[in-house]
C-alpha positions as CSV (number, residue, x, y, z in Angstrom):
1,M,-26.3,13.2,-5.4
2,R,-28.0,14.4,-2.3
3,D,-30.3,11.6,-1.1
4,L,-30.3,7.9,-0.4
5,E,-32.6,7.1,-3.4
6,T,-30.4,8.9,-5.9
7,I,-27.2,7.5,-4.6
8,G,-28.7,4.0,-4.4
9,A,-29.8,4.3,-8.1
10,A,-26.3,5.5,-9.1
11,L,-24.7,2.5,-7.4
12,T,-27.2,0.1,-9.1
13,I,-26.6,1.7,-12.5
14,A,-22.9,1.3,-12.1
15,E,-23.2,-2.3,-10.9
16,T,-25.0,-3.1,-14.2
17,G,-21.9,-2.0,-16.1
18,H,-23.0,1.5,-17.1
19,L,-20.7,4.4,-16.8
20,A,-22.2,6.8,-14.3
21,F,-21.0,10.3,-13.5
22,A,-22.2,12.1,-10.4
23,T,-21.6,15.3,-8.5
24,L,-21.4,15.8,-4.8
25,H,-20.7,19.0,-2.8
26,T,-17.7,17.8,-0.9
27,N,-14.1,19.1,-0.4
28,S,-12.1,16.0,-0.8
29,A,-12.2,12.5,-2.3
30,M,-12.3,11.0,1.2
31,E,-15.2,13.2,2.1
32,S,-17.0,12.1,-1.0
33,I,-16.7,8.5,-0.1
34,N,-17.9,9.1,3.4
35,R,-20.9,11.1,2.1
36,I,-22.0,8.3,-0.2
37,I,-21.6,5.7,2.6
38,D,-23.1,7.8,5.4
39,V,-26.3,8.5,3.6
40,F,-27.3,4.9,4.1
41,P,-28.6,3.4,7.4
42,S,-25.8,1.8,9.5
43,H,-27.0,-1.7,8.9
44,Q,-26.5,-1.2,5.1
45,Q,-23.1,0.6,5.2
46,A,-20.9,-2.5,5.0
47,Q,-22.8,-3.6,1.8
48,V,-22.5,-0.1,0.4
49,R,-18.8,0.0,1.1
50,A,-18.4,-3.3,-0.8
51,Q,-20.5,-2.0,-3.7
52,L,-18.7,1.3,-3.9
53,S,-15.3,-0.4,-3.8
54,F,-16.3,-2.5,-6.7
55,V,-17.9,0.1,-9.0
56,L,-16.0,3.3,-8.3
57,E,-13.4,4.2,-10.9
58,G,-12.2,7.6,-9.6
59,I,-13.0,10.8,-7.9
60,I,-12.0,14.3,-9.0
61,T,-12.5,17.1,-6.4
62,Q,-12.1,20.6,-7.7
63,T,-11.9,24.1,-6.2
64,L,-11.4,27.5,-7.7
65,L,-8.8,29.9,-6.4
66,Q,-8.4,33.6,-7.2
67,K,-5.5,34.3,-9.5
68,A,-2.5,36.0,-8.0
69,K,-2.3,38.6,-10.8
70,G,-5.2,40.0,-12.8
71,R,-8.7,38.8,-12.7
72,G,-10.1,35.4,-12.8
73,R,-9.8,32.1,-11.2
74,V,-7.7,28.9,-11.6
75,M,-8.7,25.4,-10.7
76,A,-6.9,23.1,-8.3
77,C,-8.1,19.5,-8.2
78,E,-7.6,16.4,-6.2
79,I,-7.5,13.1,-8.1
80,L,-8.2,9.7,-6.7
81,I,-7.8,6.7,-9.0
82,M,-9.2,3.4,-7.9
83,T,-6.4,0.8,-7.4
84,P,-6.8,-2.5,-5.7
85,A,-5.2,-1.0,-2.6
86,V,-7.7,1.9,-2.5
87,R,-10.6,-0.5,-3.1
88,A,-9.5,-2.5,-0.1
89,L,-9.3,0.6,2.1
90,I,-12.9,1.4,1.2
91,R,-14.1,-2.2,1.8
92,D,-12.2,-2.5,5.1
93,E,-13.5,0.9,6.5
94,K,-10.1,2.5,6.4
95,I,-11.0,5.6,4.4
96,E,-8.9,7.9,6.6
97,Q,-5.8,6.2,4.9
98,I,-6.8,7.3,1.4
99,P,-4.8,10.6,1.5
100,S,-1.6,8.7,2.2
101,M,-2.5,6.3,-0.6
102,M,-3.0,9.3,-2.9
103,Q,0.4,10.7,-2.0
104,A,2.0,7.3,-2.8
105,G,-0.1,6.8,-6.0
106,K,1.3,9.6,-8.2
107,K,2.4,7.0,-10.7
108,H,-1.2,6.1,-11.2
109,G,-2.2,9.7,-11.8
110,M,-3.3,10.5,-8.3
111,Q,-2.9,14.0,-6.8
112,T,-3.8,15.5,-3.5
113,L,-5.2,19.0,-3.3
114,N,-2.0,20.1,-1.7
115,D,0.0,18.8,-4.6
116,A,-2.2,20.9,-7.0
117,L,-1.9,23.9,-4.7
118,Y,1.9,23.5,-4.5
119,Q,2.1,23.5,-8.3
120,L,-0.1,26.6,-8.6
121,Y,1.9,28.3,-5.9
122,V,5.4,27.6,-7.3
123,S,4.3,28.7,-10.8
124,R,3.1,31.9,-9.1
125,E,-0.5,31.5,-10.4
126,V,-1.9,31.9,-6.8
127,T,-0.8,33.3,-3.5
128,K,0.2,31.5,-0.4
129,D,-2.8,33.0,1.4
130,E,-5.2,31.8,-1.2
131,C,-3.7,28.3,-0.9
132,L,-4.0,28.3,2.8
133,R,-7.7,29.5,2.5
134,V,-8.7,26.3,0.6
135,T,-6.4,23.6,2.0
136,S,-7.7,21.3,4.8
137,T,-4.1,20.6,5.9
138,P,-2.4,24.0,6.1
139,N,0.6,22.7,8.1
140,E,1.3,20.1,5.4
141,F,1.1,22.8,2.7
142,L,3.5,25.1,4.6
143,R,6.0,22.3,4.9
144,M,5.7,21.6,1.1
145,I,6.7,25.2,0.3
146,G,9.5,25.1,2.8
147,E,8.0,27.1,5.7
148,A,7.6,25.9,9.2
149,P,4.0,25.8,10.4
150,P,3.2,28.3,13.2
151,D,3.0,25.6,15.9
152,E,6.4,24.3,14.8
153,K,8.3,27.6,14.6
154,E,11.6,27.7,16.5
155,P,11.2,29.2,19.9
156,T,13.4,32.3,20.4
157,S,14.9,33.9,23.5
158,S,14.3,37.6,24.2
159,G,17.2,38.6,22.0
160,G,15.7,37.0,18.9
161,Q,18.2,34.2,19.0
162,P,17.1,30.5,19.1
163,A,16.3,29.4,22.6
164,V,18.8,27.0,24.2
165,G,17.6,23.4,23.7
166,A,15.1,24.4,21.0
167,S,14.7,21.7,18.4
168,K,14.8,22.5,14.7
169,V,12.2,21.1,12.3
170,A,13.3,20.2,8.8
171,A,11.0,19.2,6.0
172,R,11.9,18.2,2.5
173,R,9.6,17.9,-0.5
């Protein structure tokens, strides 16, 4: 879906009770929702948010990563399942909170892209560099695999020892 007419038609079809599948060129569920809403003029966006929150059932965002060994690619996907709480976030223009909702919604089948990347990384299907290439939140991914992000690494004195007063950052998955 690339234009207002197509997106409007898809929303209308879905509102009439038909199952509609669509593709967008976006990198996340949150970006997909924003793309659909932002294509409409500002005076229609509140109505579109309400429509979208009513008819949307889920979003799957996928990306392909180079396999660590051998040739080929492997898919990592982000999954957003519409729950009453997610519908309310869309309606209330709080789309930026969706990634947190996805992290909390694992019991509903939701998965962030970093969750998928983590699984692929720990199963040694992809490299850390390949994961960092596709994630939009590299610091979060590094914490998930037990590494401190570059901006949180422990400061050291000239002898390689931790600097006096340096705080340590701990993360647990």
